[in-house]
N, C-alpha and C positions, 0 to 999 in steps of 0.2 A: 504494498499501501504506500509505502514511504516515498518508492522510484515515483510511485505517479509527480510528483515535487518539478522533475524535469521533462516528462510529456509534453507542460504549457507552455506555448512559444513565446507565450505574455508574465511578460515577470509579473503584477499586478496579479493574474490568476493566481498565478500560483502563493504569490504569500494573500488571496480569499483564501487556498485552497491549506494554507499550513492555518490562516487562525481560524478556521470552519472546522479543522480537526483537531485544537487546543481546543474551542473552545467543548469542541462535543465529548470531550477526554476528560473535559476539569464535572461538567456535570453530570457525564454518569461513574465518578471518580469513589464516590460512598456510597452505589449499590454493584462495586464491584468485590465477591468476593473471594475470601483468601487462598481458593484456591484456583480463582482465574488472576488473580498477581499478577506472578510472572509471568505470565503471558501481554496483561493490559502494559508494564515495563519493560517489557520487548520491547514494545507497535511502538511506545513511547519512544525510547534512544535509540530504536531507530531513524524514526520522523526526528529528532531532534538532529541526529547528525545529517543528515541529507535536507534538512535545513541553512543549516550551517556551509554543507559543499553549497548546495545551489547559492546562497548569500553569496561565499565568497568568489564565484564564476561571475555572477553576474555585477559586483561592483571593479573586476576585470582582475582577482587575483591567482595566480597560477595555483591550481593544488594541484599536489601529486597522490597520488592515495595509490596505495601497497604494502 
């Protein structure tokens, strides 16, 4: 799901997607049981990473992943 950030041609659209993702995560946080918390945190971590990569490309930083 976090890889969708790079599918948008317009940076403003990807920012809207990221914002909607974190708004949804914040809304659902209190309803997450402890058995699903690991998956919830893994998706959140992946989205933070991909958002950071997307932002670094948008502002012109060279990002080498490896």
